[in-house]
Structures are given as structure tokens and as C-alpha cells.
DSSP file (Angstrom, degrees, kcal/mol; ACC not computed):
  #  RESIDUE AA STRUCTURE BP1 BP2  ACC     N-H-->O    O-->H-N    N-H-->O    O-->H-N    TCO  KAPPA ALPHA  PHI   PSI    X-CA   Y-CA   Z-CA
    1    1 A M              0   0    0      0, 0.0     3,-0.1     0, 0.0     2,-0.0   0.000 360.0 360.0 360.0 132.8   -5.8    9.6   28.7
    2    2 A P        -     0   0    0      0, 0.0     2,-0.4     0, 0.0     0, 0.0  -0.310 360.0-105.0 -69.3 151.1   -4.5    7.2   26.1
    3    3 A D        +     0   0    0     -2,-0.0     0, 0.0     0, 0.0     0, 0.0  -0.619  55.5 149.9 -74.7 127.7   -4.2    8.3   22.4
    4    4 A R        -     0   0    0     -2,-0.4     0, 0.0    -3,-0.1     0, 0.0  -0.981  51.7 -87.2-153.4 153.7   -7.0    6.8   20.3
    5    5 A P        -     0   0    0      0, 0.0     2,-0.2     0, 0.0     9,-0.0  -0.308  47.7-117.2 -61.6 144.0   -8.8    7.9   17.2
    6    6 A T        -     0   0    0      1,-0.1     2,-0.2     8,-0.1     7,-0.1  -0.531  24.8-116.4 -81.9 149.9  -11.8   10.1   17.9
    7    7 A E        -     0   0    0      7,-0.2     2,-0.3    -2,-0.2     7,-0.2  -0.567  28.4-113.8 -82.1 148.4  -15.3    8.9   16.9
    8    8 A T     >  -     0   0    0      5,-2.6     4,-2.5    -2,-0.2     5,-0.3  -0.624  17.5-133.7 -80.5 143.4  -17.2   10.9   14.3
    9    9 A A  T  4 S+     0   0    0     -2,-0.3    -1,-0.1     1,-0.2    -2,-0.0   0.869 101.4  52.7 -65.0 -37.7  -20.3   12.6   15.6
   10   10 A A  T  4 S+     0   0    0      1,-0.2    -1,-0.2     3,-0.1    69,-0.0   0.872 125.6  19.4 -69.7 -37.7  -22.5   11.4   12.8
   11   11 A T  T  4 S-     0   0    0      2,-0.2    -2,-0.2    67,-0.1    -1,-0.2   0.668  86.6-133.5-108.9 -20.6  -21.7    7.7   13.0
   12   12 A G     <  +     0   0    0     -4,-2.5     2,-0.3     1,-0.3    -3,-0.1   0.651  69.2 120.0  72.1  13.7  -20.3    7.1   16.5
   13   13 A R  S    S-     0   0    0     -5,-0.3    -5,-2.6    65,-0.1    -1,-0.3  -0.758  73.4-103.7-111.4 156.3  -17.6    5.1   14.8
   14   14 A T        -     0   0    0     -2,-0.3    -7,-0.2    -7,-0.2    -8,-0.1  -0.620  48.5-104.6 -74.0 132.6  -13.8    5.5   14.7
   15   15 A P        -     0   0    0      0, 0.0     2,-0.5     0, 0.0    -1,-0.1  -0.283  34.3-116.9 -59.7 144.0  -12.7    6.9   11.3
   16   16 A L        -     0   0    0     62,-0.1    62,-0.0    -3,-0.0    61,-0.0  -0.739  25.4-127.1 -88.0 123.7  -11.1    4.3    9.0
   17   17 A D     >  -     0   0    0     -2,-0.5     4,-2.6     1,-0.1     5,-0.2  -0.310  21.3-116.1 -63.5 149.2   -7.5    5.0    8.2
   18   18 A V  H  > S+     0   0    0      1,-0.2     4,-2.4     2,-0.2     5,-0.1   0.902 116.6  47.9 -56.5 -44.5   -6.6    5.0    4.4
   19   19 A E  H  > S+     0   0    0      2,-0.2     4,-2.4     1,-0.2    -1,-0.2   0.866 110.6  51.5 -68.7 -34.7   -4.3    2.0    4.8
   20   20 A D  H  > S+     0   0    0      2,-0.2     4,-2.5     1,-0.2    -2,-0.2   0.905 110.4  49.5 -65.6 -40.4   -7.0    0.1    6.7
   21   21 A L  H  X S+     0   0    0     -4,-2.6     4,-2.4     2,-0.2    -2,-0.2   0.916 110.2  50.7 -62.6 -43.1   -9.5    0.9    4.0
   22   22 A H  H  X S+     0   0    0     -4,-2.4     4,-2.4     1,-0.2    -2,-0.2   0.922 111.4  47.8 -61.1 -44.7   -7.1   -0.3    1.4
   23   23 A R  H  X S+     0   0    0     -4,-2.4     4,-2.7     2,-0.2     5,-0.2   0.895 109.7  53.3 -62.9 -40.6   -6.5   -3.6    3.3
   24   24 A L  H  X S+     0   0    0     -4,-2.5     4,-2.5     2,-0.2    -2,-0.2   0.922 109.8  48.3 -59.9 -44.6  -10.3   -4.0    3.7
   25   25 A V  H  X S+     0   0    0     -4,-2.4     4,-2.4     2,-0.2     5,-0.2   0.945 113.3  46.3 -60.9 -49.6  -10.7   -3.7   -0.1
   26   26 A L  H  X S+     0   0    0     -4,-2.4     4,-2.1     1,-0.2    -2,-0.2   0.893 113.7  48.7 -62.9 -40.0   -8.0   -6.2   -0.9
   27   27 A Q  H  X S+     0   0    0     -4,-2.7     4,-2.9     2,-0.2    -1,-0.2   0.907 110.9  50.7 -66.6 -41.5   -9.3   -8.7    1.7
   28   28 A S  H  X S+     0   0    0     -4,-2.5     4,-1.8    -5,-0.2    -2,-0.2   0.921 111.4  47.4 -61.7 -44.8  -12.8   -8.4    0.3
   29   29 A L  H  <>S+     0   0    0     -4,-2.4     5,-2.8     2,-0.2    -1,-0.2   0.887 112.8  49.4 -65.4 -38.2  -11.7   -9.0   -3.2
   30   30 A D  H ><5S+     0   0    0     -4,-2.1     3,-1.5    -5,-0.2    -2,-0.2   0.927 109.7  51.3 -64.6 -45.0   -9.6  -11.9   -2.1
   31   31 A D  H 3<5S+     0   0    0     -4,-2.9    -2,-0.2     1,-0.3    -1,-0.2   0.853 111.6  47.8 -59.5 -35.1  -12.6  -13.4   -0.2
   32   32 A D  T 3<5S-     0   0    0     -4,-1.8    -1,-0.3    -5,-0.2    -2,-0.2   0.253 116.6-113.6 -94.0  12.1  -14.8  -13.0   -3.3
   33   33 A Q  T < 5 +     0   0    0     -3,-1.5    -3,-0.2     1,-0.2    -2,-0.1   0.848  47.3 177.8  61.4  41.1  -12.2  -14.7   -5.6
   34   34 A A      < -     0   0    0     -5,-2.8     2,-0.3    -6,-0.1     3,-0.2  -0.406  19.6-136.6 -65.1 151.2  -11.4  -11.6   -7.7
   35   35 A V  E    S+A   56   0A   0     21,-2.8    21,-2.6     1,-0.2    -1,-0.0  -0.838  70.6  11.7-115.2 153.9   -8.7  -12.3  -10.3
   36   36 A E  E    S-     0   0A   0     -2,-0.3     2,-0.4     1,-0.2    -1,-0.2   0.913  75.9-170.2  50.4  53.9   -5.7  -10.3  -11.4
   37   37 A V  E     +     0   0A   0     96,-0.3    96,-1.7    -3,-0.2     2,-0.4  -0.625   7.0 179.2 -77.7 125.9   -5.9   -7.8   -8.5
   38   38 A V  E     -AB  54 132A   0     16,-3.0    16,-3.1    -2,-0.4     2,-0.5  -0.986  14.6-158.5-128.4 137.2   -3.6   -4.9   -9.0
   39   39 A T  E     -AB  53 131A   0     92,-3.0    92,-1.6    -2,-0.4    14,-0.2  -0.969   4.9-163.3-117.2 135.3   -3.1   -1.9   -6.7
   40   40 A I  E     -A   52   0A   0     12,-3.5    12,-2.1    -2,-0.5     2,-0.4  -0.964  17.8-133.5-118.2 118.9   -1.6    1.3   -8.0
   41   41 A P  E     +A   51   0A   0      0, 0.0    10,-0.2     0, 0.0     9,-0.1  -0.575  24.8 177.4 -72.0 127.6   -0.3    3.9   -5.6
   42   42 A L    >>  +     0   0    0      8,-2.5     3,-2.7    -2,-0.4     4,-2.4   0.541  37.1 120.6-107.9 -10.8   -1.7    7.3   -6.6
   43   43 A A  T 34 S+     0   0    0      7,-1.2     4,-0.1     1,-0.3     7,-0.1  -0.362  88.4  13.4 -57.2 126.3   -0.2    9.4   -3.7
   44   44 A G  T 34 S+     0   0    0      2,-0.4    -1,-0.3    -2,-0.1     3,-0.1   0.204 124.2  65.6  89.5 -15.7    2.0   12.0   -5.4
   45   45 A K  T <4 S+     0   0    0     -3,-2.7     2,-0.3     1,-0.4    -2,-0.2   0.747 112.9   3.8-101.8 -35.6    0.5   11.3   -8.9
   46   46 A S     <  -     0   0    0     -4,-2.4    -1,-0.4     3,-0.3    -2,-0.4  -0.990  51.2-141.6-151.0 151.3   -3.0   12.4   -8.4
   47   47 A N  S    S+     0   0    0     -2,-0.3     3,-0.1     1,-0.2    -4,-0.1   0.319  85.8  87.9 -97.8   9.1   -5.2   14.1   -5.8
   48   48 A I  S    S-     0   0    0      1,-0.2     2,-0.3    -6,-0.1    -1,-0.2   0.807 105.7 -25.9 -76.3 -28.3   -8.2   11.9   -6.6
   49   49 A A        -     0   0    0     -3,-0.3    -3,-0.3    -7,-0.1    -1,-0.2  -0.971  48.9-119.9-170.2 169.8   -7.2    9.1   -4.2
   50   50 A D  S    S+     0   0    0     49,-2.0    -8,-2.5    -2,-0.3    -7,-1.2   0.730  97.0  25.0 -92.3 -28.2   -4.2    7.5   -2.5
   51   51 A H  E     -Ac  41 100A   0     48,-1.8    50,-2.4   -10,-0.2     2,-0.4  -0.994  57.9-161.8-138.8 143.6   -4.8    4.0   -4.0
   52   52 A M  E     -Ac  40 101A   0    -12,-2.1   -12,-3.5    -2,-0.3     2,-0.5  -0.997  13.2-164.3-120.5 129.6   -6.5    2.6   -7.1
   53   53 A V  E     -Ac  39 102A   0     48,-3.0    50,-3.0    -2,-0.4     2,-0.4  -0.955   3.8-171.0-115.8 131.4   -7.3   -1.1   -7.1
   54   54 A I  E     +Ac  38 103A   0    -16,-3.1   -16,-3.0    -2,-0.5     2,-0.3  -0.979  15.3 157.5-123.2 132.7   -8.2   -2.9  -10.3
   55   55 A A  E     - c   0 104A   0     48,-2.4    50,-2.2    -2,-0.4     2,-0.3  -0.965  26.6-133.8-149.7 163.3   -9.6   -6.4  -10.4
   56   56 A S  E     -Ac  35 105A   0    -21,-2.6   -21,-2.8    -2,-0.3     2,-0.3  -0.881   5.6-157.3-121.0 153.3  -11.5   -8.7  -12.6
   57   57 A G        -     0   0    0     48,-2.6   -23,-0.1    -2,-0.3   -24,-0.1  -0.869  29.0-120.8-118.4 159.7  -14.4  -11.1  -12.2
   58   58 A R  S    S+     0   0    0     -2,-0.3     2,-0.3    48,-0.1    48,-0.1   0.710  90.6   7.7 -75.3 -19.4  -15.1  -14.0  -14.4
   59   59 A S  S  > S-     0   0    0     46,-0.1     4,-2.4     1,-0.1     5,-0.2  -0.951  79.4-100.8-152.6 167.5  -18.6  -12.8  -15.4
   60   60 A S  H  > S+     0   0    0     -2,-0.3     4,-2.6     1,-0.2     5,-0.2   0.874 121.9  56.6 -60.4 -36.6  -20.9   -9.8  -15.0
   61   61 A R  H  > S+     0   0    0      2,-0.2     4,-2.2     1,-0.2    -1,-0.2   0.919 108.8  44.4 -62.8 -44.2  -22.7  -11.6  -12.2
   62   62 A Q  H  > S+     0   0    0      2,-0.2     4,-3.0     1,-0.2     5,-0.2   0.906 112.2  52.8 -67.8 -40.5  -19.5  -12.1  -10.2
   63   63 A V  H  X S+     0   0    0     -4,-2.4     4,-2.4     1,-0.2    -2,-0.2   0.932 111.4  46.4 -59.1 -46.4  -18.5   -8.4  -10.8
   64   64 A A  H  X S+     0   0    0     -4,-2.6     4,-2.5     2,-0.2    -1,-0.2   0.907 113.1  49.3 -63.2 -42.1  -21.8   -7.2   -9.5
   65   65 A S  H  X S+     0   0    0     -4,-2.2     4,-2.5     2,-0.2     5,-0.2   0.927 111.8  47.7 -63.6 -46.0  -21.7   -9.6   -6.5
   66   66 A M  H  X S+     0   0    0     -4,-3.0     4,-2.6     1,-0.2     5,-0.2   0.912 112.7  50.0 -60.8 -42.3  -18.1   -8.4   -5.6
   67   67 A A  H  X S+     0   0    0     -4,-2.4     4,-2.6    -5,-0.2    -2,-0.2   0.923 112.0  46.7 -64.1 -45.2  -19.1   -4.8   -6.0
   68   68 A N  H  X S+     0   0    0     -4,-2.5     4,-2.3     2,-0.2    -2,-0.2   0.924 114.6  46.5 -64.0 -44.9  -22.2   -5.1   -3.8
   69   69 A K  H  X S+     0   0    0     -4,-2.5     4,-2.4     2,-0.2    -2,-0.2   0.915 113.7  48.6 -64.6 -42.5  -20.3   -7.1   -1.1
   70   70 A L  H  X S+     0   0    0     -4,-2.6     4,-2.6    -5,-0.2     5,-0.2   0.924 110.7  50.6 -63.8 -44.0  -17.4   -4.6   -1.1
   71   71 A A  H  X S+     0   0    0     -4,-2.6     4,-2.4     1,-0.2    -1,-0.2   0.905 111.3  49.1 -60.4 -41.5  -19.8   -1.6   -0.9
   72   72 A D  H  X S+     0   0    0     -4,-2.3     4,-2.4     2,-0.2    -1,-0.2   0.906 111.7  48.6 -64.1 -41.7  -21.6   -3.3    2.1
   73   73 A R  H  X S+     0   0    0     -4,-2.4     4,-2.1     2,-0.2    -2,-0.2   0.892 112.5  48.1 -66.8 -39.5  -18.3   -3.9    3.8
   74   74 A I  H  X S+     0   0    0     -4,-2.6     4,-2.9     2,-0.2     6,-0.4   0.920 111.8  49.8 -66.3 -42.9  -17.1   -0.4    3.3
   75   75 A K  H  X S+     0   0    0     -4,-2.4     4,-2.6    -5,-0.2    -2,-0.2   0.914 111.2  49.5 -61.6 -42.9  -20.4    1.0    4.5
   76   76 A E  H  < S+     0   0    0     -4,-2.4    -1,-0.2     1,-0.2    -2,-0.2   0.901 117.1  40.9 -62.6 -41.1  -20.2   -1.2    7.7
   77   77 A A  H  < S+     0   0    0     -4,-2.1    -2,-0.2    -5,-0.2    -1,-0.2   0.854 127.4  30.1 -76.4 -36.0  -16.6   -0.1    8.4
   78   78 A R  H  < S-     0   0    0     -4,-2.9    -3,-0.2     2,-0.2    -2,-0.2   0.652  97.8-123.9-101.7 -18.1  -17.0    3.6    7.5
   79   79 A G  S  < S+     0   0    0     -4,-2.6    -4,-0.2    -5,-0.4    -3,-0.1   0.473  87.1  69.6  86.1   0.6  -20.6    4.3    8.4
   80   80 A R  S    S-     0   0    0     -6,-0.4    -2,-0.2    -5,-0.1    -1,-0.1  -0.991  84.2-110.7-148.7 145.5  -21.4    5.6    4.9
   81   81 A P        -     0   0    0      0, 0.0     2,-0.1     0, 0.0    -9,-0.1  -0.400  29.0-120.5 -76.8 151.2  -21.7    3.9    1.6
   82   82 A P        -     0   0    0      0, 0.0     2,-0.4     0, 0.0    15,-0.2  -0.384  36.1 -96.7 -76.9 167.1  -19.2    4.4   -1.2
   83   83 A R  E     -D   96   0A   0     13,-2.1    13,-2.9    -2,-0.1     2,-0.4  -0.715  41.1-160.4 -85.2 137.0  -20.4    5.8   -4.6
   84   84 A L  E     -D   95   0A   0     -2,-0.4     2,-0.4    11,-0.2    11,-0.2  -0.948  11.4-178.8-121.9 140.5  -21.0    3.1   -7.2
   85   85 A E  E     +D   94   0A   0      9,-2.0     9,-2.3    -2,-0.4    -2,-0.0  -0.995  64.8  22.0-133.3 141.3  -21.2    3.5  -11.0
   86   86 A G  S  > S+     0   0    0     -2,-0.4     4,-2.2     7,-0.2     6,-0.4   0.536  72.1 131.5  89.2   7.3  -21.9    0.8  -13.6
   87   87 A L  T  4  +     0   0    0      1,-0.2     6,-0.1     2,-0.2   -19,-0.1   0.854  60.4  65.2 -66.1 -36.3  -23.7   -1.7  -11.4
   88   88 A P  T  4 S+     0   0    0      0, 0.0    -1,-0.2     0, 0.0   -24,-0.1   0.900 120.2  21.1 -56.8 -41.9  -26.7   -2.4  -13.7
   89   89 A T  T  4 S-     0   0    0     -3,-0.4    -2,-0.2     3,-0.1   -25,-0.1   0.761  88.6-156.6 -95.5 -27.5  -24.6   -3.9  -16.5
   90   90 A A     <  +     0   0    0     -4,-2.2     3,-0.2     2,-0.2   -27,-0.2   0.751  55.3 122.5  56.7  30.4  -21.6   -4.8  -14.4
   91   91 A D  S    S+     0   0    0      1,-0.4    15,-2.1    -5,-0.3     2,-0.3   0.837  92.8   4.7 -77.8 -37.3  -19.1   -4.9  -17.3
   92   92 A W  E    S- E   0 105A   0     -6,-0.4     2,-0.5    13,-0.2    -1,-0.4  -0.920  75.9-170.0-148.2 116.1  -17.1   -2.3  -15.4
   93   93 A V  E     - E   0 104A   0     11,-3.0    11,-2.8    -2,-0.3     2,-0.5  -0.942   7.1-156.6-114.3 129.5  -18.1   -1.1  -11.9
   94   94 A L  E     -DE  85 103A   0     -9,-2.3    -9,-2.0    -2,-0.5     2,-0.6  -0.903   5.2-168.7-103.5 128.0  -16.4    1.9  -10.2
   95   95 A I  E     -DE  84 102A   0      7,-2.9     7,-2.8    -2,-0.5     2,-0.8  -0.965   4.9-163.9-118.1 112.8  -16.5    2.0   -6.4
   96   96 A D  E     +DE  83 101A   0    -13,-2.9   -13,-2.1    -2,-0.6     5,-0.2  -0.846  19.9 165.7-102.9 103.5  -15.4    5.4   -5.1
   97   97 A A        -     0   0    0      3,-2.2     2,-1.7    -2,-0.8     3,-0.4  -0.166  53.7-115.4-106.8  36.9  -14.5    5.2   -1.4
   98   98 A D  S    S+     0   0    0      1,-0.3    -1,-0.1   -15,-0.1     3,-0.1  -0.489 106.4  32.4  67.9 -83.2  -12.8    8.6   -1.4
   99   99 A D  S    S+     0   0    0     -2,-1.7   -49,-2.0   -50,-0.2   -48,-1.8   0.633 124.8  46.5 -81.8 -13.2   -9.1    7.6   -0.7
  100  100 A V  E     -c   51   0A   0     -3,-0.4    -3,-2.2   -50,-0.2     2,-0.5  -0.991  68.4-166.5-130.8 124.3   -9.4    4.2   -2.4
  101  101 A I  E     -cE  52  96A   0    -50,-2.4   -48,-3.0    -2,-0.4     2,-0.5  -0.932   8.4-161.3-110.7 132.4  -10.9    3.9   -5.9
  102  102 A V  E     -cE  53  95A   0     -7,-2.8    -7,-2.9    -2,-0.5     2,-0.5  -0.949   7.7-166.7-119.9 130.9  -11.8    0.4   -7.1
  103  103 A H  E     -cE  54  94A   0    -50,-3.0   -48,-2.4    -2,-0.5     2,-0.5  -0.975   6.5-170.5-114.1 121.7  -12.4   -0.7  -10.7
  104  104 A L  E     +cE  55  93A   0    -11,-2.8   -11,-3.0    -2,-0.5     2,-0.3  -0.959  15.0 177.0-113.7 129.5  -14.0   -4.1  -11.2
  105  105 A F  E     -cE  56  92A   0    -50,-2.2   -48,-2.6    -2,-0.5   -13,-0.2  -0.864  38.3-117.9-128.0 156.0  -14.1   -5.5  -14.7
  106  106 A R     >  -     0   0    0    -15,-2.1     4,-2.3    -2,-0.3     3,-0.4  -0.729  50.1-109.2 -77.3 148.5  -15.1   -8.4  -16.8
  107  107 A P  H  > S+     0   0    0      0, 0.0     4,-2.3     0, 0.0     5,-0.2   0.854 115.4  50.5 -54.5 -42.0  -11.8   -9.6  -18.4
  108  108 A E  H  > S+     0   0    0      1,-0.2     4,-1.8     2,-0.2     5,-0.1   0.892 112.3  46.9 -65.6 -38.3  -12.5   -8.4  -22.0
  109  109 A V  H  > S+     0   0    0     -3,-0.4     4,-2.2     2,-0.2     5,-0.2   0.886 110.8  52.6 -70.1 -39.2  -13.5   -4.9  -20.8
  110  110 A R  H  X S+     0   0    0     -4,-2.3     4,-2.7     1,-0.2     5,-0.3   0.919 109.1  49.6 -61.8 -43.8  -10.5   -4.7  -18.6
  111  111 A T  H  < S+     0   0    0     -4,-2.3    -1,-0.2    -5,-0.2    -2,-0.2   0.896 109.9  52.1 -61.5 -41.1   -8.2   -5.6  -21.6
  112  112 A F  H  < S+     0   0    0     -4,-1.8    -2,-0.2     1,-0.2    -1,-0.2   0.931 117.9  34.8 -63.4 -47.0   -9.9   -3.0  -23.8
  113  113 A Y  H  < S-     0   0    0     -4,-2.2    -2,-0.2    -5,-0.1    -1,-0.2   0.805  82.9-165.8 -82.4 -29.9   -9.5   -0.1  -21.4
  114  114 A N    >X  +     0   0    0     -4,-2.7     4,-1.5    -5,-0.2     3,-0.6   0.885  13.2 174.4  46.9  54.9   -6.1   -1.1  -19.9
  115  115 A L  H 3> S+     0   0    0     -5,-0.3     4,-2.4     1,-0.2     5,-0.2   0.833  70.2  65.6 -61.0 -33.9   -6.2    1.2  -17.0
  116  116 A E  H 3> S+     0   0    0      1,-0.2     4,-0.6     2,-0.2    -1,-0.2   0.915 104.6  44.6 -56.0 -43.5   -3.0   -0.2  -15.5
  117  117 A R  H X4 S+     0   0    0     -3,-0.6     3,-0.7     1,-0.2    -1,-0.2   0.892 111.5  53.0 -68.0 -40.1   -1.0    1.1  -18.5
  118  118 A M  H >< S+     0   0    0     -4,-1.5     3,-0.6     1,-0.2    -2,-0.2   0.887 113.6  42.3 -64.5 -38.8   -2.7    4.5  -18.4
  119  119 A W  H 3< S+     0   0    0     -4,-2.4    -1,-0.2     1,-0.2    -2,-0.2   0.461  97.4  76.6 -88.8  -1.2   -1.9    5.1  -14.7
  120  120 A A  T X<  +     0   0    0     -3,-0.7     3,-2.6    -4,-0.6     4,-0.3   0.232  62.6 148.4 -91.8  15.1    1.6    3.8  -14.9
  121  121 A F  T <  S+     0   0    0     -3,-0.6    -3,-0.0     1,-0.3    -4,-0.0  -0.229  73.4   8.7 -53.8 133.3    2.9    6.9  -16.6
  122  122 A G  T 3  S+     0   0    0      1,-0.1    -1,-0.3     3,-0.0     3,-0.2   0.421 110.6  90.2  77.9  -1.4    6.5    7.6  -15.5
  123  123 A D    X   +     0   0    0     -3,-2.6     3,-1.8     1,-0.1     6,-0.2   0.368  47.0 105.2-106.9   3.5    6.8    4.2  -13.8
  124  124 A E  T 3  S+     0   0    0     -4,-0.3    -1,-0.1     1,-0.3    -3,-0.1   0.832  90.3  37.3 -56.1 -34.6    8.1    2.1  -16.7
  125  125 A D  T 3  S+     0   0    0     -3,-0.2    -1,-0.3     1,-0.1    -2,-0.1   0.355 101.2  84.4 -99.3   5.3   11.6    2.0  -15.3
  126  126 A K  S X  S-     0   0    0     -3,-1.8     3,-1.1     0, 0.0    -1,-0.1  -0.853  71.6-148.3-112.1  97.6   10.6    1.7  -11.7
  127  127 A P  T 3  S+     0   0    0      0, 0.0     4,-0.1     0, 0.0    -2,-0.1  -0.326  76.1  24.6 -64.5 144.3    9.9   -1.9  -10.7
  128  128 A G  T 3  S+     0   0    0      2,-0.2     3,-0.2    -5,-0.0    -5,-0.0   0.508  81.1 114.0  87.2   5.4    7.2   -2.5   -8.1
  129  129 A T  S <  S+     0   0    0     -3,-1.1     2,-0.7     1,-0.3    -5,-0.1   0.859  80.5  43.9 -80.9 -32.7    5.2    0.7   -8.4
  130  130 A A  S    S-     0   0    0    -90,-0.2     2,-0.4    -7,-0.1    -1,-0.3  -0.918  90.0-163.5-107.1 105.7    2.1   -1.1   -9.7
  131  131 A A  E     -B   39   0A   0    -92,-1.6   -92,-3.0    -2,-0.7     2,-0.6  -0.700  16.3-136.5 -99.3 139.1    1.9   -4.1   -7.3
  132  132 A T  E     -B   38   0A   0     -2,-0.4   -94,-0.2   -94,-0.2     2,-0.2  -0.802  21.9-140.7 -89.0 126.1   -0.1   -7.2   -7.8
  133  133 A A              0   0    0    -96,-1.7   -96,-0.3    -2,-0.6   -97,-0.1  -0.590 360.0 360.0 -83.6 148.3   -1.8   -8.3   -4.7
  134  134 A G              0   0    0     -2,-0.2    -1,-0.2   -98,-0.1   -96,-0.0   0.400 360.0 360.0-177.7 360.0   -1.9  -11.9   -4.0
């Protein structure tokens, strides 16, 4: 019998690999014209997730739209929806898909919180650890 991922009993779907989920997130953000997309590898730094993706939308309306579309795409691929926070105001929306955490911001809010700098601890001298997707 060939090796293939097993289907989950609850959804009847093949589990989504962490890297496939990360690619799905990046593709969704690209499709929806997110700006300044940055991915931060968290494996070995934190046990909360393997990847953190940070991106901006030009307005609250675009941020909300990107978040809703991404949540729908993740639900379709994984069989269960991610957790969302901040959608009503959409200044900063957190999408928690377990192994990939996504932060979507309006530009001013992103500048204020500067998550990229906070999560880059110990990486100042290591080029390429916080990669810009594009």
C-alpha cells in the first residue's frame, strides 16, 4: 500500500502540513493584495506556532476582507475554522491557525506595535531570519 497521509475521522480530509498551511496563508494574502508581508520563523523561539505572518491592508475594510477570506480558505483546507480576534474594528486582526499565526494590520497600527522588531530578538546579526514574502 502506498504511503499517504491519513484522513482525519472528523472531517474525512487529509491533514494539512504546517508548510502547506504557511504557503496557503502567503498565497491568500498575495491574492488579496496585502502589503509588506513578512514571515517570521518561530520554531525554536516559541512553542506558540512555527510561523508568524504579519501583513498590512490599506484600510480597515481591506483588513477585514483579507481576514474573512483567509479564514474561509483555512477552514476549507483544514475542515475547521481558525480563531479570529479583532474583526469588528479590523485595525488589527489576529488569525490563529495553530501552527501559523497571522497578524493583519492597518499601516498606522502596525507601525505603532512593531511586532517584527519584538519577535526578532537575537536575530539582529543574522540576515534572512525575518523574511519578506513577495
